[in-house]
C-alpha positions in Angstrom: -0.9 9.2 4.7 -2.8 6.3 6.3 -2.7 8.0 9.7 -4.4 11.1 8.4 -7.1 9.2 6.5 -7.9 7.0 9.5 -8.2 10.0 11.7 -10.5 11.7 9.2 -12.6 8.6 8.9 -12.9 8.2 12.6 -14.2 11.8 13.0 -16.6 11.7 10.1 -18.0 8.2 10.6 -19.0 8.9 14.2 -21.7 11.3 13.0 -23.2 8.6 10.8 -22.9 5.9 13.5 -24.1 7.9 16.5 -27.8 7.8 15.8 -27.9 4.2 14.6 -25.9 2.9 17.6 -27.6 4.5 20.6 -30.8 2.6 21.3 -33.7 5.1 21.3 -32.2 7.2 18.6 -32.3 4.3 16.0 -35.7 5.4 14.8 -35.1 9.1 14.8 -38.1 11.1 13.5 -37.5 13.0 10.2 -40.0 15.8 10.4 -38.4 18.3 8.0 -36.1 18.5 4.9 -33.3 19.5 7.2 -33.9 16.4 9.3 -33.9 14.2 6.3 -30.7 15.6 4.7 -29.0 15.4 8.1 -29.8 11.8 8.3 -28.7 11.2 4.7 -25.4 12.8 5.4 -25.0 10.5 8.4 -25.8 7.4 6.3 -23.5 8.5 3.5 -20.5 9.2 5.7 -21.1 6.1 7.8 -21.2 3.8 4.9 -18.4 5.6 3.1 -16.0 5.3 6.0 -17.1 2.1 7.7 -14.4 0.0 6.0 -11.6 2.5 7.0 -12.2 1.7 10.7 -11.3 -1.9 9.9 -7.8 -0.9 8.8 -6.9 0.9 12.0 -3.3 0.0 12.8 -3.2 -2.5 15.6 -6.7 -3.9 15.0 -10.3 -3.0 14.1 -11.6 0.1 15.9 -13.7 -0.2 19.1 -16.9 1.4 17.9 -18.4 1.6 21.4 -15.3 3.5 22.7 -15.4 5.8 19.6 -19.0 6.7 20.2 -18.4 7.2 24.0 -15.6 9.6 23.2 -17.8 11.5 20.7 -20.6 11.8 23.3 -18.1 13.0 25.9 -16.9 15.7 23.6 -20.4 16.8 22.7 -21.3 17.2 26.4 -18.1 19.1 27.2 -17.0 16.4 29.6 -13.2 16.2 29.8 -13.0 13.9 32.8 -11.3 11.1 30.9 -9.5 12.9 28.2 -9.4 16.5 26.9 -8.7 17.6 23.4 -5.0 18.1 23.9 -4.6 14.7 25.5 -6.6 13.1 22.7 -4.4 14.6 20.1 -1.2 13.6 21.8 -2.4 10.1 22.4 -3.5 9.6 18.7 -0.2 11.0 17.4 1.8 8.7 19.7 -0.4 5.7 18.9 -0.2 6.0 15.1 3.5 6.7 15.0 4.2 3.6 17.2 1.7 1.4 15.4 3.1 2.4 12.0 6.6 1.6 13.1 5.6 -1.8 14.4 3.8 -2.7 11.2 6.8 -1.6 9.1 9.2 -3.6 11.2 6.9 -6.7 10.9 6.7 -6.3 7.1 10.5 -6.0 6.9 11.1 -9.1 9.0 8.6 -11.1 6.9 10.4 -10.0 3.8 13.8 -10.9 5.2 12.6 -14.3 6.3 11.1 -15.0 2.9 14.3 -14.0 1.0 16.4 -16.2 3.3 14.3 -19.2 2.4 13.8 -18.3 -1.2 17.6 -18.1 -2.0 17.9 -21.8 -1.2 15.5 -22.8 -4.0 16.8 -24.3 -7.2 17.3 -21.8 -10.0 17.1 -18.7 -7.7 20.2 -16.4 -8.0 21.0 -13.7 -5.5 23.1 -10.8 -6.5 25.5 -8.8 -4.3 22.9 -6.2 -3.6 20.4 -8.8 -2.4 18.2 -8.8 -5.5 17.0 -12.3 -6.3 15.9 -13.6 -9.7 15.0 -16.7 -11.6 15.2 -17.1 -15.4 12.0 -18.4 -16.9 13.0 -17.7 -20.5 16.5 -16.6 -21.6 16.4 -14.3 -24.6 19.1 -13.9 -27.3 19.0 -10.1 -27.8 21.2 -7.4 -26.4 21.2 -6.4 -22.7 20.1 -2.8 -21.9 22.3 -0.4 -20.1 21.2 2.2 -17.5 21.1 4.8 -20.3 18.6 2.9 -22.4 14.8 3.0 -22.7 13.0 -0.3 -22.6 9.6 -1.8 -23.4 8.4 -4.5 -21.0 5.4 -6.5 -19.9 5.3 -7.1 -16.1 3.1 -8.2 -13.2 3.9 -7.1 -9.7 2.6 -9.0 -6.6 3.1 -8.8 -2.8 4.6 -11.9 -1.1 1.1 -13.1 -0.2 0.2 -13.2 -3.9 -1.8 -10.0 -4.0 -1.4 -8.3 -7.4 -0.8 -4.6 -7.2 0.1 -3.7 -10.8 0.2 -5.4 -14.2 0.9 -4.2 -17.8 -0.3 -7.6 -18.9 -3.8 -7.0 -17.5 -3.9 -3.6 -19.1 -3.0 -5.1 -22.4 -0.3 -2.5 -23.1 3.5 -2.8 -22.5 5.2 -0.3 -20.3 8.0 1.9 -21.7 10.5 3.8 -19.5 14.2 4.7 -18.9 16.1 1.9 -17.2 17.6 4.4 -14.7 14.3 5.9 -13.7 12.7 3.1 -11.8 13.3 1.4 -8.5 16.8 0.1 -7.9 15.8 -3.5 -8.1 14.4 -2.9 -11.6 17.4 -0.9 -12.8 19.8 -3.7 -11.7 17.6 -6.5 -12.9 16.8 -5.2 -16.4 20.5 -4.9 -17.1 20.9 -8.7 -16.5 18.2 -9.6 -19.1 18.9 -10.1 -22.9 15.9 -8.9 -25.0 13.4 -11.6 -25.3 13.9 -12.8 -21.7 11.3 -13.4 -19.0 12.6 -13.3 -15.4 11.1 -13.4 -12.0 12.5 -10.8 -9.6 12.2 -10.8 -5.8 13.1 -7.3 -4.7 14.1 -6.5 -1.1 12.5 -3.4 0.3 15.7 -1.3 0.2 15.8 -1.9 -3.5 12.1 -1.2 -3.9 10.1 1.5 -2.1 11.8 1.3 1.3 10.2 2.8 4.3 8.0 5.0 2.1 5.8 2.3 0.6 3.8 3.1 -2.4 0.0 3.7 -2.7 -2.5 1.8 -0.6 -1.2 -1.7 -1.3 2.5 -1.5 -1.0 3.3 -1.1 2.7 6.5 0.4 4.0 9.4 -2.1 3.9 7.6 -4.5 1.5 9.6 -7.1 -0.4 8.1 -7.3 -3.9 7.8 -10.0 -6.6 7.8 -9.1 -10.3 7.5 -11.3 -13.4 9.1 -9.2 -16.2 9.4 -9.8 -19.9 11.9 -7.6 -21.7 10.3 -7.0 -25.2 12.8 -4.5 -26.7 15.3 -1.8 -26.2 13.6 1.3 -27.6 15.5 3.3 -30.2 14.4 6.8 -31.0 16.0 10.2 -31.8 16.7 10.7 -28.1 18.0 7.2 -27.4 20.3 6.2 -30.3 23.6 4.4 -30.0 
């Protein structure tokens, strides 16, 4: 989860940043192989995790505060915060920050869908799925029991592309019933040969789980889908 990766990054990167952020230690003397490999580890971890600190929920990490906490722990000074207090605070912070971010994402999606449904050519189903016909095919419509072959491109509402069979140059093939709810519903609306745009509310997509690094919890998703064929094989014959 993001919380775990950020915590790990914060712990690891401190070692790499400590010597390069504390004045007189910038030009630390490397007198032995152990000194050199120690410095190399610091550089490697620092560069490797630097970007993670920019994605701290609630804003970019305060590096000075992070280093101060590290020094406090090294010196055994628990005046401001001991280990138990630190763990409790981090747990509370990340849970609350993640909830705020998820709520914000959901509200943004709901606002978008409310405006999008007013646009010409956009159809909203009873479930809340929205779609627009780009090309209407003349073939059969798949059922939930069918396998289909499609080309698709998925984007976030800000236009960020997170997946595309078109870019890979190879259509995707899967059972209609074994994808997110918005796809299962939407595909059954499409005659073979069609190309539709789907706007899928979070509860018909990945919900409060999200998916991977790019699809945050409660994300509304946009897909451009072309239904190429209903796949017929020994396991899927009518």
